[in-house]
ROSE-4610 file (N, C-alpha, C; in Angstrom, 1 decimal, always signed):
// ROSE-4610
residu = [X/X/X/X/X/X/X/X/X/X/X/X/X/X/X/X/X/X/X/X/X/X/X/X/X/X/X/X/X/X/X/X/X/X/X/X/X/X/X/X/X/X/X/X/X/X/X/X/X/X/X/X/X/X/X/X/X/X/X/X/X/X/X/X/X/X/X/X/X/X/X/X/X/X/X/X/X/X/X/X/X/X/X/X/X/X/X/X/X/X/X/X/X/X/X/X/X/X/X/X/X/X/X/X/X/X/X/X/X/X/X/X/X/X/X/X/X/X/X/X/X/X/X/X/X/X/X/X/X/X/X/X/X/X/X/X/X/X/X/X/X/X/X/X/X/X/X/X/X/X/X/X/X/X/X/X/X/X/X/X/X/X/X/X/X/X/X/X/X/X/X/X/X/X/X/X/X/X/X/X/X/X/X/X/X/X/X/X/X/X/X/X/X/X/X/X/X/X/X/X/X/X/X/X/X/X/X/X/X/X/X/X/X/X/X/X/X/X/X/X/X/X/X/X/X/X/X/X/X/X/X/X/X/X/X/X/X/X/X/X/X/X/X/X/X/X/X/X/X/X/X/X/X/X/X/X/X/X/X/X/X/X/X/X/X/X/X/X/X/X/X/X/X/X/X/X/X/X/X/X/X/X/X/X/X/X/X/X/X/X/X/X/X/X/X/X/X/X/X/X/X/X/X/X/X/X/X/X/X/X/X/X/X/X/X/X/X/X/X/X/X/X/X/X/X/X/X/X/X/X/X/X/X/X/X/X/X/X/X/X/X/X/X/X/X/X/X/X/X/X/X/X/X/X/X/X/X/X/X/X/X/X/X/X/X/X/X/X/X/X/X/X/X/X/X/X/X/X/X/X/X/X/X/X/X/X/X/X/X/X/X/X/X/X/X/X/X/X/X/X/X/X/X/X/X/X/X/X/X/X/X/X/X/X/X/X/X/X/X/X/X/X/X/X/X/X/X/X/X/X/X/X/X/X/X/X/X/X/X/X/X/X/X/X/X/X/X/X/X/X/X/X/X/X/X/X/X/X/X/X/X/X/X/X/X/X/X/X/X/X/X/X/X/X/X/X/X/X/X/X/X/X/X/X/X/X/X/X/X/X/X/X/X/X/X/X/X/X/X/X/X/X/X/X/X/X/X/X/X/X/X/X/X/X/X/X/X/X/X/X/X/X/X/X/X]
num = [1/1/1/2/2/2/3/3/3/4/4/4/5/5/5/6/6/6/7/7/7/8/8/8/9/9/9/10/10/10/11/11/11/12/12/12/13/13/13/14/14/14/15/15/15/16/16/16/17/17/17/18/18/18/19/19/19/20/20/20/21/21/21/22/22/22/23/23/23/24/24/24/25/25/25/26/26/26/27/27/27/28/28/28/29/29/29/30/30/30/31/31/31/32/32/32/33/33/33/34/34/34/35/35/35/36/36/36/37/37/37/38/38/38/39/39/39/40/40/40/41/41/41/42/42/42/43/43/43/44/44/44/45/45/45/46/46/46/47/47/47/48/48/48/49/49/49/50/50/50/51/51/51/52/52/52/53/53/53/54/54/54/55/55/55/56/56/56/57/57/57/58/58/58/59/59/59/60/60/60/61/61/61/62/62/62/63/63/63/64/64/64/65/65/65/66/66/66/67/67/67/68/68/68/69/69/69/70/70/70/71/71/71/72/72/72/73/73/73/74/74/74/75/75/75/76/76/76/77/77/77/78/78/78/79/79/79/80/80/80/81/81/81/82/82/82/83/83/83/84/84/84/85/85/85/86/86/86/87/87/87/88/88/88/89/89/89/90/90/90/91/91/91/92/92/92/93/93/93/94/94/94/95/95/95/96/96/96/97/97/97/98/98/98/99/99/99/100/100/100/101/101/101/102/102/102/103/103/103/104/104/104/105/105/105/106/106/106/107/107/107/108/108/108/109/109/109/110/110/110/111/111/111/112/112/112/113/113/113/114/114/114/115/115/115/116/116/116/117/117/117/118/118/118/119/119/119/120/120/120/121/121/121/122/122/122/123/123/123/124/124/124/125/125/125/126/126/126/127/127/127/128/128/128/129/129/129/130/130/130/131/131/131/132/132/132/133/133/133/134/134/134/135/135/135/136/136/136/137/137/137/138/138/138/139/139/139/140/140/140/141/141/141/142/142/142/143/143/143/144/144/144/145/145/145/146/146/146/147/147/147/148/148/148/149/149/149/150/150/150/151/151/151/152/152/152/153/153/153/154/154/154/155/155/155/156/156/156/157/157/157/158/158/158/159/159/159/160/160/160/161/161/161/162/162/162/163/163/163/164/164/164/165/165/165/166/166/166/167/167/167/168/168/168/169/169/169/170/170/170/171/171/171/172/172/172/173/173/173/174/174/174/175/175/175]
x = [-14.3/-14.0/-14.4/-14.5/-15.3/-14.4/-14.7/-13.9/-14.0/-12.5/-12.3/-12.7/-13.4/-13.8/-12.5/-12.9/-11.9/-10.9/-11.4/-10.8/-10.1/-10.3/-9.1/-8.3/-8.3/-7.4/-6.1/-6.5/-5.6/-4.7/-5.9/-4.9/-4.2/-4.5/-3.6/-2.3/-2.3/-1.2/+0.0/-0.5/+0.0/+0.5/-0.1/+0.4/+1.3/+1.2/+2.1/+3.3/+3.6/+4.6/+5.4/+4.5/+5.2/+4.9/+4.3/+4.1/+3.2/+3.5/+2.7/+1.7/+0.3/-0.6/-1.6/-3.1/-4.1/-5.2/-6.4/-7.5/-8.7/-9.5/-10.4/-11.5/-12.1/-13.1/-14.4/-14.9/-16.0/-16.4/-15.1/-14.8/-13.7/-14.1/-12.6/-12.0/-10.8/-10.3/-8.9/-7.6/-6.1/-5.1/-4.7/-4.0/-2.3/-1.3/+0.3/+1.4/+2.2/+3.3/+4.4/+4.8/+5.7/+7.1/+8.0/+9.3/+9.7/+10.1/+10.0/+11.9/+12.5/+13.7/+13.8/+12.6/+12.5/+11.8/+10.9/+10.1/+9.4/+8.9/+8.0/+6.2/+5.5/+4.1/+3.3/+2.1/+1.0/-0.1/-0.7/-1.1/-2.5/-3.7/-5.3/-5.0/-5.7/-6.2/-7.4/-8.5/-9.7/-10.4/-11.4/-12.2/-13.7/-14.6/-15.9/-16.7/-17.0/-17.6/-19.1/-19.3/-20.8/-20.3/-18.9/-18.7/-17.7/-17.2/-16.1/-14.7/-14.4/-13.3/-12.2/-11.1/-10.2/-8.9/-8.9/-8.5/-7.3/-6.5/-5.1/-4.9/-4.8/-4.7/-3.3/-2.4/-0.9/-1.2/-0.6/-0.8/+0.5/+1.1/+2.5/+2.7/+3.7/+4.2/+4.1/+3.5/+3.6/+2.2/+2.2/+0.7/+1.0/+0.2/+0.0/-0.4/+0.5/-0.1/-1.1/-1.9/-2.9/-2.5/-1.4/-0.7/-0.2/-0.1/+0.6/-0.7/-1.9/-2.9/-2.8/-2.8/-2.7/-1.8/-0.5/+0.4/+0.5/+0.3/+0.3/-1.0/-2.1/-3.2/-2.5/-2.3/-1.5/-0.4/+0.2/+1.3/+0.3/-0.4/-1.4/-1.8/-2.3/-2.7/-1.8/-0.5/+0.4/+1.0/+1.2/+1.9/+0.7/-0.7/-1.4/-1.8/-1.7/-1.8/-1.1/+0.4/+0.9/+0.5/+0.0/-0.1/-1.3/-0.9/-1.7/-2.6/-2.0/-2.6/-2.6/-3.7/-3.5/-3.6/-3.7/-3.9/-3.5/-3.0/-2.6/-4.2/-3.9/-5.3/-4.8/-5.3/-5.6/-6.7/-6.4/-7.5/-7.4/-8.4/-7.9/-8.4/-9.3/-9.4/-8.3/-7.5/-6.8/-5.2/-4.9/-3.7/-3.1/-3.9/-3.3/-3.2/-2.1/-1.5/-1.7/-2.4/-2.3/-2.4/-2.1/-2.2/-3.1/-3.9/-5.1/-5.1/-4.8/-5.1/-6.4/-6.5/-7.8/-7.9/-8.6/-8.7/-9.8/-10.5/-11.8/-11.5/-12.3/-12.2/-13.4/-13.4/-14.5/-15.4/-16.2/-17.6/-16.8/-16.3/-16.0/-14.5/-13.8/-12.5/-11.5/-11.3/-10.0/-8.7/-7.7/-6.7/-5.5/-4.6/-3.5/-2.4/-2.6/-1.7/-2.4/-3.6/-4.3/-3.7/-4.2/-4.1/-2.5/-1.5/+0.1/+0.2/-0.5/-0.1/-0.6/-1.8/-2.3/-1.7/-1.0/-0.2/+1.2/+1.8/+2.9/+3.4/+2.1/+2.2/+1.9/+1.2/+0.8/+1.8/+2.5/+3.7/+5.0/+5.0/+6.5/+6.0/+4.9/+4.6/+4.4/+4.2/+4.3/+5.7/+6.4/+8.1/+8.5/+8.3/+9.0/+8.8/+7.5/+6.9/+7.1/+7.5/+7.5/+8.4/+9.4/+10.5/+9.9/+9.1/+8.4/+7.2/+6.5/+6.2/+6.8/+7.7/+8.6/+9.1/+9.7/+10.1/+8.9/+7.8/+6.8/+6.4/+6.2/+5.5/+6.8/+8.0/+9.0/+9.6/+10.6/+11.4/+10.9/+9.6/+9.2/+9.6/+9.3/+9.9/+8.1/+8.5/+7.1/+6.6/+5.2/+4.8/+5.4/+5.2/+5.8/+7.1/+7.8/+9.4/+9.5/+8.8/+9.1/+8.7/+7.6/+7.2/+7.9/+8.5/+9.9/+10.9/+11.5/+12.8/+12.7/+11.3/+11.4/+10.8/+10.6/+10.3/+11.7/+12.6/+13.9/+14.4/+14.2/+14.7/+14.0/+12.4/+11.6/+12.1/+12.7/+13.2/+14.6/+15.3/+16.5/+16.0/+15.2/+14.4/+13.5/+13.0/+12.0/+12.1/+13.3/+13.2/+12.9/+13.1/+13.0/+11.7/+11.6/+10.0/+10.3/+9.4/+9.6/+9.4/+9.8/+9.4/+8.7/+8.1/+7.4/+8.1/+7.4/+7.9/+8.6/+8.4/+8.9/+9.9/+9.9/+10.5/+11.6/+12.8/+14.0/+14.9/+15.2/+15.7/+15.3/+13.9/+12.8/+12.7/+13.0/+12.6/+11.2/+10.7/+9.5/+9.8/+9.3/+9.2/+7.9/+7.8/+6.7/+6.8/+5.8/+5.7/+5.5]
y = [-6.5/-7.0/-5.9/-6.4/-6.1/-5.1/-4.1/-3.0/-3.9/-3.6/-4.3/-4.2/-4.6/-4.0/-3.6/-2.6/-2.0/-3.0/-4.1/-5.0/-5.8/-5.6/-6.4/-5.9/-4.1/-3.5/-3.6/-3.6/-4.4/-5.6/-6.8/-7.9/-8.1/-7.3/-7.2/-6.4/-5.8/-4.8/-5.6/-6.4/-7.4/-8.5/-8.9/-9.9/-9.3/-7.9/-7.3/-7.0/-7.0/-7.0/-8.0/-9.5/-11.0/-10.9/-10.3/-10.5/-11.5/-12.2/-13.1/-12.7/-13.7/-12.9/-13.8/-13.7/-14.5/-14.0/-14.2/-13.6/-14.4/-13.5/-14.2/-14.5/-15.6/-16.1/-15.5/-15.1/-14.0/-13.1/-12.5/-11.1/-10.0/-9.0/-8.2/-7.5/-9.0/-8.6/-9.5/-8.7/-9.5/-9.1/-10.4/-10.5/-10.6/-9.7/-10.1/-10.0/-10.1/-10.0/-9.1/-8.3/-7.1/-7.1/-7.1/-7.1/-5.3/-5.1/-3.6/-3.8/-2.5/-2.3/-3.0/-3.1/-3.1/-4.3/-5.1/-5.9/-6.5/-7.6/-8.1/-7.8/-7.3/-6.9/-7.7/-8.1/-8.8/-7.5/-7.3/-6.3/-7.0/-6.1/-6.6/-5.2/-5.6/-4.4/-4.8/-3.9/-3.9/-3.0/-3.2/-2.3/-2.5/-1.2/-1.4/-0.7/-1.3/-0.3/+0.0/-0.1/+0.6/+2.0/+2.2/+3.6/+4.0/+3.5/+3.5/+4.0/+3.4/+3.2/+2.5/+2.4/+1.6/+2.0/+0.4/+0.6/-0.3/+0.1/-0.8/-0.7/-1.9/-1.8/-2.7/-2.2/-3.1/-3.4/-4.5/-5.1/-4.6/-4.2/-4.0/-5.7/-5.9/-7.4/-7.2/-6.4/-6.2/-6.4/-6.8/-7.0/-6.2/-5.1/-4.3/-5.1/-4.9/-5.9/-5.0/-5.2/-4.3/-3.6/-3.7/-2.3/-1.0/-1.4/-0.4/+0.3/-0.2/+0.3/+1.9/+2.3/+4.1/+4.5/+4.1/+4.2/+4.2/+3.2/+2.9/+3.6/+3.7/+4.7/+6.2/+7.0/+8.1/+8.1/+7.2/+7.1/+7.1/+6.4/+6.2/+7.8/+8.3/+9.8/+10.9/+10.6/+11.6/+11.7/+10.3/+10.0/+10.3/+10.2/+10.2/+11.5/+12.4/+14.0/+14.4/+14.4/+15.0/+14.4/+13.5/+12.9/+13.5/+13.7/+13.6/+12.8/+11.7/+10.5/+9.3/+8.8/+7.3/+7.6/+6.6/+6.5/+5.6/+5.8/+4.4/+4.3/+2.8/+2.6/+1.2/+1.4/+0.4/-0.5/-1.8/-2.7/-2.9/-2.3/-2.6/-3.7/-4.5/-6.1/-6.8/-6.5/-7.8/-7.3/-6.1/-5.2/-5.1/-5.6/-5.2/-3.9/-3.5/-2.2/-2.2/-1.2/-1.4/+0.1/+0.4/+1.6/+1.2/+2.5/+2.3/+3.6/+3.3/+4.2/+3.9/+5.2/+5.1/+6.0/+5.4/+6.7/+6.3/+7.7/+7.5/+7.6/+6.7/+7.0/+6.8/+7.5/+7.8/+6.1/+6.4/+5.2/+4.0/+2.7/+1.7/+2.1/+3.2/+3.5/+3.6/+2.5/+2.9/+2.9/+3.6/+3.6/+3.4/+2.5/+1.8/+2.9/+4.1/+5.2/+5.0/+5.3/+5.4/+4.5/+3.4/+2.1/+2.3/+2.4/+2.5/+3.4/+4.7/+5.4/+4.9/+4.4/+4.1/+3.3/+1.9/+1.2/+1.3/+2.5/+2.7/+3.7/+4.8/+5.4/+4.6/+3.3/+2.4/+1.8/+1.0/+0.7/+1.1/+2.4/+3.1/+3.7/+4.3/+4.7/+3.7/+2.2/+1.4/+1.1/+1.0/+0.4/+1.5/+2.6/+4.0/+4.1/+3.6/+4.0/+2.8/+1.9/+0.5/+0.7/+1.1/+1.6/+2.4/+3.4/+4.2/+3.4/+2.2/+1.8/+0.7/+0.1/-0.9/+0.0/+1.3/+2.0/+2.1/+2.3/+2.7/+1.4/+0.0/-1.1/-1.8/-1.8/-2.5/-1.9/-0.8/+0.2/+1.0/+1.3/+2.2/+3.7/+3.7/+5.4/+6.2/+7.1/+8.1/+8.0/+8.0/+8.4/+9.8/+10.8/+12.2/+12.0/+11.2/+11.3/+10.2/+9.4/+8.2/+8.8/+9.8/+10.3/+11.6/+12.2/+13.2/+12.6/+11.6/+10.8/+10.9/+10.0/+9.4/+10.4/+11.6/+12.7/+13.2/+13.8/+13.9/+12.8/+11.5/+10.6/+10.5/+10.7/+10.5/+11.1/+12.4/+13.3/+12.6/+11.9/+11.2/+9.9/+9.3/+8.3/+7.9/+9.5/+9.0/+8.1/+8.0/+7.0/+5.7/+5.5/+3.8/+3.0/+2.4/+1.5/+0.1/-0.3/-1.9/-2.7/-4.1/-5.1/-5.9/-6.3/-7.9/-9.0/-9.6/-10.9/-11.7/-12.0/-12.8/-12.1/-11.0/-10.1/-9.6/-10.2/-9.9/-8.7/-8.7/-8.0/-6.7/-6.9/-5.8/-4.5/-3.3/-1.9/-1.2/-1.4/+0.0/+1.2/+2.0/+3.5/+4.2/+5.3/+5.7/+7.2/+8.0/+9.4/+10.1]
z = [-30.4/-29.4/-28.1/-27.3/-26.1/-25.2/-24.8/-23.6/-22.1/-22.1/-20.4/-19.6/-18.9/-17.4/-16.5/-15.6/-14.9/-14.1/-13.8/-13.0/-13.7/-15.0/-16.3/-16.5/-16.3/-16.4/-15.1/-14.0/-13.1/-13.3/-13.9/-13.9/-15.2/-16.2/-17.1/-17.0/-15.8/-15.6/-14.8/-14.0/-13.2/-14.1/-15.0/-16.1/-16.8/-17.8/-18.5/-17.6/-16.2/-15.6/-15.0/-15.4/-14.8/-13.4/-12.8/-11.3/-11.0/-9.8/-9.6/-8.7/-8.7/-7.9/-7.8/-6.9/-6.9/-7.1/-7.6/-7.6/-6.5/-6.2/-5.3/-6.4/-6.3/-6.8/-7.0/-8.1/-7.7/-7.4/-6.9/-6.5/-7.5/-7.7/-8.2/-7.5/-6.9/-5.6/-6.2/-6.1/-6.6/-5.7/-5.1/-3.7/-4.3/-4.2/-4.2/-3.0/-3.1/-2.2/-3.0/-2.2/-2.7/-2.0/-2.4/-1.4/-1.9/-1.1/-0.7/+0.1/+0.6/+1.1/+2.4/+3.0/+4.5/+4.7/+3.9/+4.3/+3.3/+3.5/+2.2/+2.7/+2.1/+1.9/+1.3/+1.9/+1.3/+0.8/-0.1/-0.9/-1.8/-1.2/-2.3/-3.1/-4.3/-5.0/-6.0/-5.6/-6.1/-6.3/-7.3/-8.1/-7.8/-7.5/-7.4/-8.6/-9.3/-10.5/-10.0/-8.9/-8.5/-8.2/-7.9/-7.5/-8.2/-9.4/-10.1/-9.3/-8.3/-7.3/-7.4/-7.5/-7.6/-6.3/-5.7/-4.2/-4.2/-3.4/-3.2/-1.4/-0.7/+0.7/+0.9/+1.4/+1.7/+3.4/+4.1/+5.3/+5.6/+6.8/+7.2/+7.9/+8.0/+8.9/+10.2/+10.7/+12.2/+12.4/+14.1/+14.8/+16.0/+16.1/+17.2/+18.6/+19.5/+20.6/+21.1/+22.2/+22.5/+23.7/+24.6/+25.0/+24.2/+22.8/+21.9/+21.1/+20.9/+20.1/+20.4/+21.3/+21.4/+20.7/+21.1/+20.2/+18.6/+18.4/+17.0/+16.1/+16.9/+16.1/+16.1/+17.3/+17.1/+16.1/+15.9/+14.7/+13.3/+13.2/+12.1/+11.5/+12.6/+12.5/+12.1/+12.7/+12.4/+11.0/+10.6/+9.4/+8.5/+8.4/+7.4/+7.5/+8.6/+8.3/+7.0/+7.1/+6.0/+4.7/+4.6/+2.8/+1.9/+0.9/+0.1/-0.5/-0.4/-1.2/-0.2/+0.0/+0.9/+2.7/+3.4/+4.9/+5.4/+6.3/+7.2/+8.6/+8.4/+9.3/+10.5/+11.4/+12.4/+13.0/+13.0/+13.4/+14.7/+15.4/+17.2/+17.2/+16.5/+16.6/+16.7/+15.3/+15.3/+15.3/+15.3/+15.9/+14.3/+13.1/+11.9/+11.4/+10.9/+10.2/+8.7/+8.0/+6.8/+6.1/+5.0/+4.0/+3.1/+2.9/+1.9/+1.0/-0.5/-1.5/-2.2/-3.2/-3.8/-4.7/-5.8/-7.0/-7.7/-7.9/-8.7/-10.2/-10.9/-12.7/-13.0/-14.6/-15.4/-15.4/-15.5/-15.5/-16.4/-15.9/-16.6/-17.5/-17.0/-18.0/-17.3/-16.4/-15.6/-16.3/-16.2/-17.1/-16.5/-17.2/-16.2/-15.5/-16.1/-15.4/-13.7/-14.1/-12.6/-11.8/-12.3/-11.0/-10.7/-11.8/-11.2/-10.3/-10.5/-9.3/-7.9/-8.0/-6.9/-6.1/-6.8/-6.4/-6.0/-6.7/-6.2/-5.4/-5.2/-3.9/-2.8/-2.8/-1.7/-1.3/-2.3/-1.6/-1.2/-1.8/-1.6/+0.1/+0.2/+1.6/+3.0/+2.4/+3.4/+3.9/+2.8/+2.9/+3.7/+3.5/+3.8/+5.5/+5.7/+7.0/+7.9/+7.5/+8.6/+9.5/+9.2/+10.5/+11.6/+11.2/+12.4/+13.1/+12.5/+13.5/+14.1/+13.7/+14.6/+15.5/+15.5/+16.5/+17.7/+17.2/+18.4/+19.1/+17.8/+18.8/+19.4/+19.2/+19.6/+20.5/+20.1/+20.4/+21.5/+21.9/+22.9/+22.4/+21.6/+20.8/+20.7/+21.3/+21.2/+19.9/+19.4/+18.0/+17.5/+18.2/+17.7/+17.2/+18.4/+18.1/+16.6/+16.9/+15.8/+14.0/+14.3/+13.2/+12.4/+13.6/+13.3/+12.7/+13.2/+12.9/+11.4/+10.7/+9.4/+8.4/+8.8/+7.6/+7.2/+7.7/+7.2/+5.9/+6.3/+5.5/+4.1/+4.2/+3.0/+1.7/+1.8/+0.6/+0.0/+1.1/+0.1/-0.4/+0.1/-0.7/-1.6/-2.2/-3.1/-4.3/-4.6/-5.7/-5.6/-4.6/-4.1/-4.5/-5.2/-5.6/-5.1/-4.2/-3.8/-5.2/-5.2/-5.9/-5.7/-6.7/-6.9/-6.4/-5.3/-4.8/-5.8/-7.2/-7.8/-9.3/-9.0/-10.0/-9.7/-9.4/-8.7/-9.6/-10.9/-11.6/-12.1/-12.1/-13.0/-11.9/-12.4/-11.4/-12.0/-11.1/-11.7/-11.5/-12.3/-12.6/-12.6/-11.4/-11.6/-11.8/-12.5/-12.7/-11.2]
């Protein structure tokens, strides 16, 4: 039996969970939609065996208008500064906001636990921080205030895990 490639570990994880996904033909890229407590999120998971890195990028369901780019960028920096894993990113050309997590793994040996952590952290952080972006983009709240309003609520909601779009009764658990 052949040892599965690193990307096959990601695909098998999604299949085992019964989650719906699409794969990019010819590329180690998987896309899925997850439902959090605050919104639905489009997520992409990919593996680069040339540098042994698994990455997850989740897109927030907002588009930042040109006049709000500076505030959204400041919020990305303020929120990312306190994080141990992951970062918020803003595409100035499209106005897209996303959260990016990644982890290195031993050559051709991506463990499911590593991918589970990268995916789980990513989805939870996007869902928890969406409200701050909404406040800055649409509510006229200053980025510093939006970030500070969010932080106390994070401790109370640590157990919240977003669910796959297709798995209504299933609850994910992460260490």
